Biotite code that builds the C-alpha atoms (Angstrom):
import biotite.structure as struc

atoms = struc.array([
    struc.Atom([0.000, 0.000, 0.000], chain_id="A", res_id=1, res_name="MET", atom_name="CA", element="C"),
    struc.Atom([1.443, 3.360, -0.988], chain_id="A", res_id=2, res_name="THR", atom_name="CA", element="C"),
    struc.Atom([1.656, 6.222, 1.521], chain_id="A", res_id=3, res_name="PRO", atom_name="CA", element="C"),
    struc.Atom([-0.982, 8.153, -0.430], chain_id="A", res_id=4, res_name="LEU", atom_name="CA", element="C"),
    struc.Atom([-3.513, 5.286, -0.371], chain_id="A", res_id=5, res_name="SER", atom_name="CA", element="C"),
    struc.Atom([-2.818, 4.790, 3.355], chain_id="A", res_id=6, res_name="LEU", atom_name="CA", element="C"),
    struc.Atom([-3.515, 8.475, 3.944], chain_id="A", res_id=7, res_name="GLU", atom_name="CA", element="C"),
    struc.Atom([-6.777, 8.279, 1.937], chain_id="A", res_id=8, res_name="VAL", atom_name="CA", element="C"),
    struc.Atom([-7.804, 5.224, 3.965], chain_id="A", res_id=9, res_name="ARG", atom_name="CA", element="C"),
    struc.Atom([-7.088, 7.023, 7.262], chain_id="A", res_id=10, res_name="ARG", atom_name="CA", element="C"),
    struc.Atom([-9.056, 10.055, 6.089], chain_id="A", res_id=11, res_name="THR", atom_name="CA", element="C"),
    struc.Atom([-12.086, 7.972, 5.104], chain_id="A", res_id=12, res_name="SER", atom_name="CA", element="C"),
    struc.Atom([-11.952, 6.093, 8.449], chain_id="A", res_id=13, res_name="GLU", atom_name="CA", element="C"),
    struc.Atom([-11.851, 9.421, 10.252], chain_id="A", res_id=14, res_name="PHE", atom_name="CA", element="C"),
    struc.Atom([-14.773, 10.782, 8.225], chain_id="A", res_id=15, res_name="GLU", atom_name="CA", element="C"),
    struc.Atom([-16.883, 7.661, 8.901], chain_id="A", res_id=16, res_name="ARG", atom_name="CA", element="C"),
    struc.Atom([-16.056, 7.811, 12.598], chain_id="A", res_id=17, res_name="SER", atom_name="CA", element="C"),
    struc.Atom([-16.770, 11.549, 12.728], chain_id="A", res_id=18, res_name="PHE", atom_name="CA", element="C"),
    struc.Atom([-20.123, 11.180, 10.966], chain_id="A", res_id=19, res_name="ARG", atom_name="CA", element="C"),
    struc.Atom([-21.109, 8.303, 13.259], chain_id="A", res_id=20, res_name="ARG", atom_name="CA", element="C"),
    struc.Atom([-20.346, 10.328, 16.415], chain_id="A", res_id=21, res_name="ARG", atom_name="CA", element="C"),
    struc.Atom([-22.314, 13.339, 15.171], chain_id="A", res_id=22, res_name="LYS", atom_name="CA", element="C"),
    struc.Atom([-25.339, 11.298, 14.074], chain_id="A", res_id=23, res_name="ARG", atom_name="CA", element="C"),
    struc.Atom([-28.429, 11.748, 16.218], chain_id="A", res_id=24, res_name="HIS", atom_name="CA", element="C"),
    struc.Atom([-26.933, 14.698, 18.114], chain_id="A", res_id=25, res_name="ARG", atom_name="CA", element="C"),
    struc.Atom([-30.349, 16.168, 18.918], chain_id="A", res_id=26, res_name="ALA", atom_name="CA", element="C"),
    struc.Atom([-31.680, 12.834, 20.238], chain_id="A", res_id=27, res_name="ALA", atom_name="CA", element="C"),
    struc.Atom([-28.695, 12.447, 22.575], chain_id="A", res_id=28, res_name="ARG", atom_name="CA", element="C"),
    struc.Atom([-29.062, 15.956, 23.907], chain_id="A", res_id=29, res_name="GLU", atom_name="CA", element="C"),
    struc.Atom([-32.806, 15.482, 24.524], chain_id="A", res_id=30, res_name="LYS", atom_name="CA", element="C"),
    struc.Atom([-32.214, 12.198, 26.423], chain_id="A", res_id=31, res_name="ALA", atom_name="CA", element="C"),
    struc.Atom([-29.526, 13.729, 28.632], chain_id="A", res_id=32, res_name="TYR", atom_name="CA", element="C"),
    struc.Atom([-31.605, 16.857, 29.283], chain_id="A", res_id=33, res_name="ARG", atom_name="CA", element="C"),
    struc.Atom([-34.314, 14.539, 30.640], chain_id="A", res_id=34, res_name="LYS", atom_name="CA", element="C"),
    struc.Atom([-31.733, 12.903, 32.907], chain_id="A", res_id=35, res_name="LEU", atom_name="CA", element="C"),
    struc.Atom([-30.550, 16.313, 34.150], chain_id="A", res_id=36, res_name="VAL", atom_name="CA", element="C"),
    struc.Atom([-34.137, 17.363, 34.875], chain_id="A", res_id=37, res_name="ALA", atom_name="CA", element="C"),
    struc.Atom([-35.064, 14.030, 36.515], chain_id="A", res_id=38, res_name="LYS", atom_name="CA", element="C"),
    struc.Atom([-32.175, 14.157, 39.004], chain_id="A", res_id=39, res_name="TYR", atom_name="CA", element="C"),
    struc.Atom([-31.955, 17.976, 39.213], chain_id="A", res_id=40, res_name="ARG", atom_name="CA", element="C"),
    struc.Atom([-28.276, 18.089, 38.264], chain_id="A", res_id=41, res_name="LEU", atom_name="CA", element="C"),
    struc.Atom([-26.721, 21.542, 38.442], chain_id="A", res_id=42, res_name="VAL", atom_name="CA", element="C"),
    struc.Atom([-23.540, 23.192, 37.217], chain_id="A", res_id=43, res_name="SER", atom_name="CA", element="C"),
    struc.Atom([-20.623, 23.665, 39.616], chain_id="A", res_id=44, res_name="THR", atom_name="CA", element="C"),
    struc.Atom([-20.107, 27.143, 38.138], chain_id="A", res_id=45, res_name="GLU", atom_name="CA", element="C"),
    struc.Atom([-23.656, 28.283, 38.987], chain_id="A", res_id=46, res_name="ASP", atom_name="CA", element="C"),
    struc.Atom([-25.604, 25.902, 41.274], chain_id="A", res_id=47, res_name="PRO", atom_name="CA", element="C"),
    struc.Atom([-28.848, 27.713, 40.421], chain_id="A", res_id=48, res_name="THR", atom_name="CA", element="C"),
    struc.Atom([-28.740, 26.570, 36.776], chain_id="A", res_id=49, res_name="THR", atom_name="CA", element="C"),
    struc.Atom([-29.172, 23.044, 35.382], chain_id="A", res_id=50, res_name="PRO", atom_name="CA", element="C"),
    struc.Atom([-26.067, 21.353, 33.979], chain_id="A", res_id=51, res_name="TYR", atom_name="CA", element="C"),
    struc.Atom([-26.171, 21.561, 30.178], chain_id="A", res_id=52, res_name="CYS", atom_name="CA", element="C"),
    struc.Atom([-22.552, 21.731, 28.995], chain_id="A", res_id=53, res_name="ASP", atom_name="CA", element="C"),
    struc.Atom([-21.913, 19.583, 25.898], chain_id="A", res_id=54, res_name="CYS", atom_name="CA", element="C"),
    struc.Atom([-24.779, 17.160, 26.529], chain_id="A", res_id=55, res_name="LEU", atom_name="CA", element="C"),
    struc.Atom([-24.986, 16.248, 22.858], chain_id="A", res_id=56, res_name="SER", atom_name="CA", element="C"),
    struc.Atom([-21.360, 15.055, 22.884], chain_id="A", res_id=57, res_name="ASP", atom_name="CA", element="C"),
    struc.Atom([-21.843, 12.422, 25.594], chain_id="A", res_id=58, res_name="ILE", atom_name="CA", element="C"),
    struc.Atom([-22.048, 8.977, 23.960], chain_id="A", res_id=59, res_name="PRO", atom_name="CA", element="C"),
    struc.Atom([-25.634, 7.713, 23.860], chain_id="A", res_id=60, res_name="PHE", atom_name="CA", element="C"),
    struc.Atom([-24.644, 4.105, 24.603], chain_id="A", res_id=61, res_name="GLY", atom_name="CA", element="C"),
    struc.Atom([-23.499, 5.110, 28.077], chain_id="A", res_id=62, res_name="TRP", atom_name="CA", element="C"),
    struc.Atom([-26.790, 6.658, 29.201], chain_id="A", res_id=63, res_name="ARG", atom_name="CA", element="C"),
    struc.Atom([-27.716, 3.685, 31.432], chain_id="A", res_id=64, res_name="ASP", atom_name="CA", element="C"),
    struc.Atom([-24.224, 3.661, 32.946], chain_id="A", res_id=65, res_name="LEU", atom_name="CA", element="C"),
    struc.Atom([-24.421, 7.399, 33.643], chain_id="A", res_id=66, res_name="ILE", atom_name="CA", element="C"),
    struc.Atom([-27.917, 7.160, 35.135], chain_id="A", res_id=67, res_name="GLU", atom_name="CA", element="C"),
    struc.Atom([-26.813, 4.312, 37.421], chain_id="A", res_id=68, res_name="THR", atom_name="CA", element="C"),
    struc.Atom([-23.769, 6.334, 38.480], chain_id="A", res_id=69, res_name="LEU", atom_name="CA", element="C"),
    struc.Atom([-25.926, 9.387, 39.238], chain_id="A", res_id=70, res_name="VAL", atom_name="CA", element="C"),
    struc.Atom([-28.296, 7.258, 41.360], chain_id="A", res_id=71, res_name="GLN", atom_name="CA", element="C"),
    struc.Atom([-25.361, 5.763, 43.302], chain_id="A", res_id=72, res_name="GLN", atom_name="CA", element="C"),
    struc.Atom([-23.767, 9.176, 43.867], chain_id="A", res_id=73, res_name="LEU", atom_name="CA", element="C"),
    struc.Atom([-27.034, 10.675, 45.134], chain_id="A", res_id=74, res_name="ILE", atom_name="CA", element="C"),
    struc.Atom([-27.439, 7.716, 47.511], chain_id="A", res_id=75, res_name="ALA", atom_name="CA", element="C"),
    struc.Atom([-23.880, 8.404, 48.751], chain_id="A", res_id=76, res_name="ALA", atom_name="CA", element="C"),
    struc.Atom([-24.799, 12.016, 49.602], chain_id="A", res_id=77, res_name="GLY", atom_name="CA", element="C"),
    struc.Atom([-23.686, 13.841, 46.459], chain_id="A", res_id=78, res_name="TRP", atom_name="CA", element="C"),
    struc.Atom([-24.759, 17.500, 46.145], chain_id="A", res_id=79, res_name="ASP", atom_name="CA", element="C"),
    struc.Atom([-25.732, 16.994, 42.440], chain_id="A", res_id=80, res_name="ARG", atom_name="CA", element="C"),
    struc.Atom([-23.162, 19.492, 41.154], chain_id="A", res_id=81, res_name="GLN", atom_name="CA", element="C"),
    struc.Atom([-21.578, 18.466, 37.840], chain_id="A", res_id=82, res_name="VAL", atom_name="CA", element="C"),
    struc.Atom([-18.393, 20.067, 36.542], chain_id="A", res_id=83, res_name="ALA", atom_name="CA", element="C"),
    struc.Atom([-18.108, 18.104, 33.288], chain_id="A", res_id=84, res_name="GLN", atom_name="CA", element="C"),
    struc.Atom([-19.161, 14.841, 31.626], chain_id="A", res_id=85, res_name="VAL", atom_name="CA", element="C"),
    struc.Atom([-17.378, 13.692, 28.470], chain_id="A", res_id=86, res_name="LYS", atom_name="CA", element="C"),
    struc.Atom([-15.705, 10.920, 26.507], chain_id="A", res_id=87, res_name="GLN", atom_name="CA", element="C"),
    struc.Atom([-11.924, 10.865, 26.540], chain_id="A", res_id=88, res_name="LYS", atom_name="CA", element="C"),
    struc.Atom([-9.532, 8.133, 25.359], chain_id="A", res_id=89, res_name="TRP", atom_name="CA", element="C"),
    struc.Atom([-12.500, 5.814, 24.787], chain_id="A", res_id=90, res_name="GLY", atom_name="CA", element="C"),
    struc.Atom([-13.800, 6.116, 28.349], chain_id="A", res_id=91, res_name="GLY", atom_name="CA", element="C"),
    struc.Atom([-16.267, 8.112, 30.378], chain_id="A", res_id=92, res_name="LEU", atom_name="CA", element="C"),
    struc.Atom([-15.021, 11.103, 32.349], chain_id="A", res_id=93, res_name="ARG", atom_name="CA", element="C"),
    struc.Atom([-17.384, 12.335, 35.063], chain_id="A", res_id=94, res_name="PHE", atom_name="CA", element="C"),
    struc.Atom([-16.184, 15.361, 37.034], chain_id="A", res_id=95, res_name="TYR", atom_name="CA", element="C"),
    struc.Atom([-18.035, 16.667, 40.075], chain_id="A", res_id=96, res_name="VAL", atom_name="CA", element="C"),
    struc.Atom([-17.405, 19.440, 42.593], chain_id="A", res_id=97, res_name="GLY", atom_name="CA", element="C"),
    struc.Atom([-16.697, 17.947, 46.012], chain_id="A", res_id=98, res_name="ASP", atom_name="CA", element="C"),
    struc.Atom([-16.522, 14.157, 46.192], chain_id="A", res_id=99, res_name="ALA", atom_name="CA", element="C"),
    struc.Atom([-15.853, 11.915, 49.145], chain_id="A", res_id=100, res_name="SER", atom_name="CA", element="C"),
    struc.Atom([-13.490, 8.944, 48.706], chain_id="A", res_id=101, res_name="PRO", atom_name="CA", element="C"),
    struc.Atom([-16.538, 6.670, 48.371], chain_id="A", res_id=102, res_name="ALA", atom_name="CA", element="C"),
    struc.Atom([-17.909, 8.851, 45.556], chain_id="A", res_id=103, res_name="MET", atom_name="CA", element="C"),
    struc.Atom([-14.517, 8.914, 43.841], chain_id="A", res_id=104, res_name="ALA", atom_name="CA", element="C"),
    struc.Atom([-14.496, 5.095, 43.886], chain_id="A", res_id=105, res_name="ARG", atom_name="CA", element="C"),
    struc.Atom([-17.998, 4.976, 42.350], chain_id="A", res_id=106, res_name="LEU", atom_name="CA", element="C"),
    struc.Atom([-16.897, 7.351, 39.579], chain_id="A", res_id=107, res_name="ILE", atom_name="CA", element="C"),
    struc.Atom([-13.688, 5.379, 38.945], chain_id="A", res_id=108, res_name="ALA", atom_name="CA", element="C"),
    struc.Atom([-15.661, 2.113, 38.666], chain_id="A", res_id=109, res_name="ARG", atom_name="CA", element="C"),
    struc.Atom([-18.102, 3.663, 36.188], chain_id="A", res_id=110, res_name="ALA", atom_name="CA", element="C"),
    struc.Atom([-15.220, 5.079, 34.154], chain_id="A", res_id=111, res_name="GLU", atom_name="CA", element="C"),
    struc.Atom([-13.578, 1.650, 34.068], chain_id="A", res_id=112, res_name="LYS", atom_name="CA", element="C"),
    struc.Atom([-16.863, -0.056, 33.050], chain_id="A", res_id=113, res_name="ARG", atom_name="CA", element="C"),
    struc.Atom([-17.297, 2.451, 30.199], chain_id="A", res_id=114, res_name="SER", atom_name="CA", element="C"),
    struc.Atom([-14.168, 0.992, 28.552], chain_id="A", res_id=115, res_name="LEU", atom_name="CA", element="C"),
    struc.Atom([-16.176, -2.191, 27.899], chain_id="A", res_id=116, res_name="LYS", atom_name="CA", element="C"),
    struc.Atom([-19.491, -0.635, 26.772], chain_id="A", res_id=117, res_name="ILE", atom_name="CA", element="C"),
    struc.Atom([-20.144, 0.466, 23.177], chain_id="A", res_id=118, res_name="CYS", atom_name="CA", element="C"),
    struc.Atom([-20.544, 4.237, 23.007], chain_id="A", res_id=119, res_name="GLU", atom_name="CA", element="C"),
    struc.Atom([-23.186, 3.958, 20.310], chain_id="A", res_id=120, res_name="GLU", atom_name="CA", element="C"),
    struc.Atom([-25.556, 1.236, 21.552], chain_id="A", res_id=121, res_name="CYS", atom_name="CA", element="C"),
    struc.Atom([-24.597, 0.137, 25.076], chain_id="A", res_id=122, res_name="GLY", atom_name="CA", element="C"),
    struc.Atom([-23.678, -3.449, 24.148], chain_id="A", res_id=123, res_name="ARG", atom_name="CA", element="C"),
    struc.Atom([-20.284, -4.941, 25.083], chain_id="A", res_id=124, res_name="PRO", atom_name="CA", element="C"),
    struc.Atom([-17.460, -3.195, 23.243], chain_id="A", res_id=125, res_name="GLY", atom_name="CA", element="C"),
    struc.Atom([-13.690, -2.879, 23.054], chain_id="A", res_id=126, res_name="VAL", atom_name="CA", element="C"),
    struc.Atom([-11.277, 0.009, 22.608], chain_id="A", res_id=127, res_name="LEU", atom_name="CA", element="C"),
    struc.Atom([-10.615, 0.851, 18.958], chain_id="A", res_id=128, res_name="ARG", atom_name="CA", element="C"),
    struc.Atom([-8.724, 3.587, 17.214], chain_id="A", res_id=129, res_name="SER", atom_name="CA", element="C"),
    struc.Atom([-8.225, 5.160, 13.809], chain_id="A", res_id=130, res_name="ALA", atom_name="CA", element="C"),
    struc.Atom([-7.547, 8.788, 14.690], chain_id="A", res_id=131, res_name="THR", atom_name="CA", element="C"),
    struc.Atom([-9.042, 8.924, 18.178], chain_id="A", res_id=132, res_name="PHE", atom_name="CA", element="C"),
    struc.Atom([-9.879, 6.208, 20.689], chain_id="A", res_id=133, res_name="VAL", atom_name="CA", element="C"),
    struc.Atom([-13.446, 4.930, 21.018], chain_id="A", res_id=134, res_name="GLN", atom_name="CA", element="C"),
    struc.Atom([-15.142, 1.984, 22.710], chain_id="A", res_id=135, res_name="THR", atom_name="CA", element="C"),
    struc.Atom([-17.271, 0.203, 20.099], chain_id="A", res_id=136, res_name="LEU", atom_name="CA", element="C"),
    struc.Atom([-18.972, -3.146, 19.528], chain_id="A", res_id=137, res_name="CYS", atom_name="CA", element="C"),
    struc.Atom([-18.407, -5.177, 16.356], chain_id="A", res_id=138, res_name="GLU", atom_name="CA", element="C"),
    struc.Atom([-21.513, -3.688, 14.689], chain_id="A", res_id=139, res_name="ASP", atom_name="CA", element="C"),
    struc.Atom([-20.334, -0.087, 15.121], chain_id="A", res_id=140, res_name="HIS", atom_name="CA", element="C"),
    struc.Atom([-16.605, -0.659, 14.605], chain_id="A", res_id=141, res_name="ALA", atom_name="CA", element="C"),
    struc.Atom([-16.671, -0.217, 10.791], chain_id="A", res_id=142, res_name="ASP", atom_name="CA", element="C"),
    struc.Atom([-13.390, -2.103, 10.558], chain_id="A", res_id=143, res_name="GLY", atom_name="CA", element="C"),
    struc.Atom([-11.534, 0.008, 13.116], chain_id="A", res_id=144, res_name="LEU", atom_name="CA", element="C"),
    struc.Atom([-8.680, -1.982, 14.675], chain_id="A", res_id=145, res_name="PRO", atom_name="CA", element="C"),
    struc.Atom([-8.783, -3.057, 18.325], chain_id="A", res_id=146, res_name="ARG", atom_name="CA", element="C"),
    struc.Atom([-6.286, -1.614, 20.749], chain_id="A", res_id=147, res_name="LEU", atom_name="CA", element="C"),
    struc.Atom([-4.244, -4.177, 22.623], chain_id="A", res_id=148, res_name="ARG", atom_name="CA", element="C"),
    struc.Atom([-4.299, -2.148, 25.831], chain_id="A", res_id=149, res_name="ARG", atom_name="CA", element="C"),
    struc.Atom([-5.731, 1.065, 27.200], chain_id="A", res_id=150, res_name="SER", atom_name="CA", element="C"),
    struc.Atom([-3.811, 4.226, 26.228], chain_id="A", res_id=151, res_name="PRO", atom_name="CA", element="C"),
    struc.Atom([-4.548, 5.659, 29.689], chain_id="A", res_id=152, res_name="VAL", atom_name="CA", element="C"),
    struc.Atom([-2.805, 4.938, 32.967], chain_id="A", res_id=153, res_name="ILE", atom_name="CA", element="C"),
    struc.Atom([-5.436, 4.254, 35.646], chain_id="A", res_id=154, res_name="ARG", atom_name="CA", element="C"),
    struc.Atom([-5.076, 5.196, 39.294], chain_id="A", res_id=155, res_name="MET", atom_name="CA", element="C"),
    struc.Atom([-6.493, 3.026, 42.070], chain_id="A", res_id=156, res_name="ARG", atom_name="CA", element="C"),
    struc.Atom([-8.573, 4.507, 44.882], chain_id="A", res_id=157, res_name="PHE", atom_name="CA", element="C"),
])
């Protein structure tokens, strides 16, 4: 394979991956807005306003994982303040204001579980990468290669 054809292949993989992540943006945002309203989640910057930062960018396949995490955190005494929720290096990142060690362990477990859940549909998945790392099942992988190990160093709590 020539360098030019390899570059074309990488570009098309990136475009497919990009289109897939942006598909159904409005549906994702609507589902997460319902979750924010249901549990009365607020922003750490202004606790009088609901959290709404980048809701459409949170992978839809993790909604059950995120809802379970929110329920567990509330049961542990969480003040419902959210700093940021996002996907990074194929895994969930859930940042809150003040968290006890027990809450930090709950968040770390959810982040670790996200590395085995497809971002698109919620079925079992594995880390894959073309230009950026994602956790995808076979149906949503579109031929993206599996990663042999996580690109992130995890800390234990």
